[in-house]
N, C-alpha and C positions, 0 to 999 in steps of 0.2 A: 016333599021338598026338605032337603037336609041342609043345615047351616054349616058353612065351612069356616074354619078359623085359619088365619094366616099368621105365621110367626114373623115378627118384625126382623128385618135383616139388620144385624149389628153394624154399627158404623165402622167403616174401614179405618184401621189404625194408620195414621199418617206415617209415611216412610221417613225414616231418620237415617241420613247419610253420615259418613265420617266427619265431614266438614260442615254439617248443619249447625248453624249458630244463631241462637235467639237470646235476647236479653233476659227473658224469663228463666231460661235454663242456666245461664251464667250466674244470674243473681241467686238462684236457688243453691247452687253448689257453693258460691262464695259465702252466703249466709250461714250454711252449715259449718263451713270451716271457721268462720269468725266467731260463731257461738261457742265452738269448742275452745277457742283461744281465750275468749272473754271469761268463760267459766273457770278457766284454769288460774289458780293462784300464782303459778310460776310466771305467767304472762304479766300480771300486775306487778309482781316483784321485779321483773326484768325492767319494766318502765321506770320504776322507782330507783333502781340501782343505776340505770342509764342517766337519769336526771342528776343524781348525786355525783356520779363520776365526772360527767361533763361539767357540772357546776364547780366541783372541787378543783379540777384541773384548770378551768378558766380563771377562777379566783387566784389559784397558785401562780399561773402565768402572769396575771396582772401584778401580783405581789412581788414576784421576782423581777419584773420589769421596773417597778418602782424602786426596788432595793439597789439594783445595779446602775440604773440610769433614770434618776428622778425627773430630769428635764425632758427626756424622751417620753416618759409616762404621761407628762402633762401636755405634751404636744400631739400633733396629728400622727406622728410616727408610732406612738403607743397604740392608737386605735388600729393602725394597719397591722402591726405585729400581732395584736390580740385577735383580730379577725382572721388572719391567716392561721393562727394556732387553733382557733375554734373550728374553722373549716376543715383543716387536716384531721383534727381529732374526730369530728362527726363523721366524715367520710371514711376514715380508717376503721372506726368502731362499727359503722354501718356495713362495711364490707366483711367484717368478722361475724356480725350477727345474722345478716340476711341469708347466707347459705344454709343456716339451720332451719329456716322457715319453709323451704321447698325441697331440700335434699332428701326428705323422707315423706314427701306428700303422697306419692303413689305406692312405693314399696312398703311404706309404713302402714298404709290402709290395707294393702294386700296381706300383710302379715297379721293384721288385726281381724281380717275377715270382713271388712266393711266395703272394700272396693267393688266386689262382685255385686253387692246390692245396688250400687249406682249404675253399674254397667248394664244390668238387665232392665233398667227403666227406660223411658223414652228420651233420656238425656243422651246426646251424641258425645263421642269422644272429644270433639272440639269444645263442647260446652263444659265437660268435666275438667279438661285441662285449663281452659280459660278461667273457670270459676276458682280453681285452686291457685292459679297465677294471680288473679285479682285479689284474692284474700291475702296471699303472702305479700303482695306489693303494698296493700293498704296497711298491713301490720308493720312493714318496714318504714312506711311513711309516718306511722305513729311515733316512732323514735325520732324521726326528723322534726316533727312538729314539737315534740318535747324540748328539742334543742333550740328552738327559735328565740326564747328569751335571752340566751347567751349571745346569739348573733346580734340581737338588738343592742345589747350592752356594748359590744365591740363597735357597732355602727355609731352609737351615740358618742363614743370617744373621739370621733372625727377622723379625717384622713382617708376614708373609704367612700367612694361614690354610692349614693343610695341605690342606683341601678344594679349594683353588684349583688345585693342580697337576693332579689328574685332570680338572678342568673344562677347563683350558687344553689339555691333550693331546687330549681327546675332541673339543672344538670345532675345534681345528686340523686334526685328522685328517678330520673331516667336511667342512671347507672344502676341504681338498686333494682329497678325493674328488669334490666338486662341480667343481673346476677340471679334474680328469681327465675328467669327463664332457663338459665344454665342449670340451676339446681333441679328444676322440674324435669329437664331432659335426662340428667344423670339418675334421678330417682326411678325412671322407667327402664333404664338400661342396666342398672346394678340390681342384683337380686336381694342384697342385704342393705338395710338402712345405713349401716356403718360404712359400707363401701361407697355408696353414693355421696355420703357426707364428706368423706376423704377426697373423692374425685372433685367435688364442687370446690372445696378449699384449695385443692391444687390448681384448679382453673383460675381462681381469684388470685392465688399467689403468682401464677405465671404472668398475669396481667400487671400486677402491682410491684412485685419484687424481682422476678426473673427478667423482665424487659430491660430495665436499666443495667442489670448485670450483663446481659447479652450485648447491649450496646457498648459497654465498657470493654468487654472481651474482644469484640470485633474491631474496636477502634485502632489498635496498632497493626492489625493484619490488613486493614483496608487503607492504611496510610502509605503514600508513595513519595519518593524523593524526586522533585522536579524543580525546574527553574521558575522562579516567581519574581515579580517586581516588588521591591521594598523601598519605601520612602522613610529614611531615617538618617542618623548620624553615621558618616562613613567610618570604616575601620581605620583609615589613615589618621583620623583625629585622635583616636585612642592610642595608636602607636607613637605618634609624636608627643602625646602627653606622658607616656611611659619613658620615652627617651629624653624628655626635658627640652625638646626643640620647639615646643609651642608653649606660650604663656598660659597659665591657668585662668587668667582674667579674660581671655578671648572666648566669646560665646560660640558654641558649636553651631554649625549650619547643617541643615538636612539636604540630602540630595537623593535622586531616584537612581537606584542600582538594580541589577539583576543578580539574584543569589539563589543558591540551591537550598531548599527548605523541605521539610517533611510536611506534606499536605494531606490532611485527613479527608477521606471521601464520605463525609457525613450525609451527602445527598442520597446515598444508598441505604443508610440505616436509620434515618430520622424517624421512620414510621414505628420503630421499636419504642421510642419514647412517646410518640403521639397517641398510641393506643392505651397508655397507662391512665387509669381513671384519675389519678391525682393531676396528671398533665392536662387531661380533658377539662377538669374543673378549673385548674389554674389558668389555662389559656382562655377558656370561654367565659370566665367570670369577670374578667377585666374589660370594661368598655373600651372601644377603640379610641375615644378621645383621651383616655388616661395614659395611653401608650405613646402619644405624640411628644417627641422631644426628650424622651427619657430612655436611658439604657437599662432596660429591665431584664430580669431573668426570662420572662415570658417572651420578649422579643428575641432573645438569644435562642430559645427553643424554636421559634419560627424560622430563624435564619439558618438553622442547621440543614434544612433541605435545599438550600441554595449552594452549599459547598463553600470552598475558599473564596475570599473576595478577590477582585481583579488586582488590587494593589494593597499590600500590607502596610498599614500606617503604624510605624514605630518611631515617629518623630516626637520626642518629648520636649524638644527645645522650642517648638512653635505651638502656639495655641490654635491658630487657624491654619489648617493644612489643606483646605478645599482647593487651592490653586494647583496642587500636585496630585491629590488623592481624589478621584471621582467619587461622588456620593454613592455609597453602596445601596443596592436594592434590598428592601426589607421584605421578608417572606410574609405571606398572609396567614390568617388563623389556621391552626392545625386541629382544633377541637372538633370541627365537623367530621373529619376523617376518623379520629379516634372514637367519637361517640357512635358513628355509623358502624364501626367494627364491633364495638361492644353490643350494640343493639342487634346486629346480625347474629352474633353468637347466642344472644338470648332468644332470638327468633328461631334459630336452629334447634335450640333445646325445646322450645314449645312445639315445633313441628314434629320432632322426635317423640315427644310425649303423646301427641295426638295419634300418631301412627302406632305406637305401642299400646294404646288403650283400646284399639279396635278389637272386637270380638266377632267370631272366635279367633284366638291366636293360634298360629300354626305350630310354633315351638315356644317352649318356656324353659327357663333355666332349671337345672336339677334342684329339687327341694323347694320350688316355688309353690306357695299356697294358691289354690284356684278359688276357693270359696270358704 
């Protein structure tokens, strides 16, 4: 009788698909990325410089406000101006810093020879991309957290609803996440880190700088001359004033006339301003109750998509023109549309990164390092 030995069958390796996504895999990649950033002295120096720059400009803005208008600085208007300045500063600097966090996340690792090490593990392409995206977003949010004391200073000066602060923080964080996704996508499409960085900055510039430029350039081309109803002082009044046939003590009266005017078709191009990150934060940060009864820039932005009003109110001689001018409809918030477009661009970058991280790759750019 002979003894037989059986070799244990090794456990089957679980299949890992392109879109397999587990929290353990995402956390592993994110932890690796964050450890590299925390150990770097440049990362700590960047946070210190950010705090100093934002703090210096905030104090400078408060000092300038007190110098030119001491009464406004002591009133609620000073708090509003300072809060707007801090919000624009933090968002603007965030849009400048964030592209550098993900624009070299993939091609930088490939050039250093560390990307292939991750790709041959049980980590899926989706987990690698999500981990890098999460680490970059948390790094960007660290700059946002450092800026919170200056938001609180502006909020303490009054004039700004308390609900505005969480709105600003959430919208800014979501926009930074979208930029991280765009940079991650470009880092997988461009072979060189310098190229992906430039492309990411161009994308951010297209959203923040080029959109209002395009809106302004298309404004005269989309304007048409048409007959509109105008409620105002008639031309006969000014003719009689010039000829001296009417006494200067007679108060002018307004009447409804039909005149030819240039009408801008802003309902065709309002979306160019709506997708601007500054417009998204500016429109979404203001509570609805704060817009009631005031003629604000935010409400003007919302009304652009409605086009020209039914009756143009040009009567400066009467305080109440409601009997002749119907109340104009006010447009609703535009920030959901703008935020959705930015998030879709970020999601497109993430999907592109996942697809480009699949192995084996059929084609690679010339000169791309494999391992």
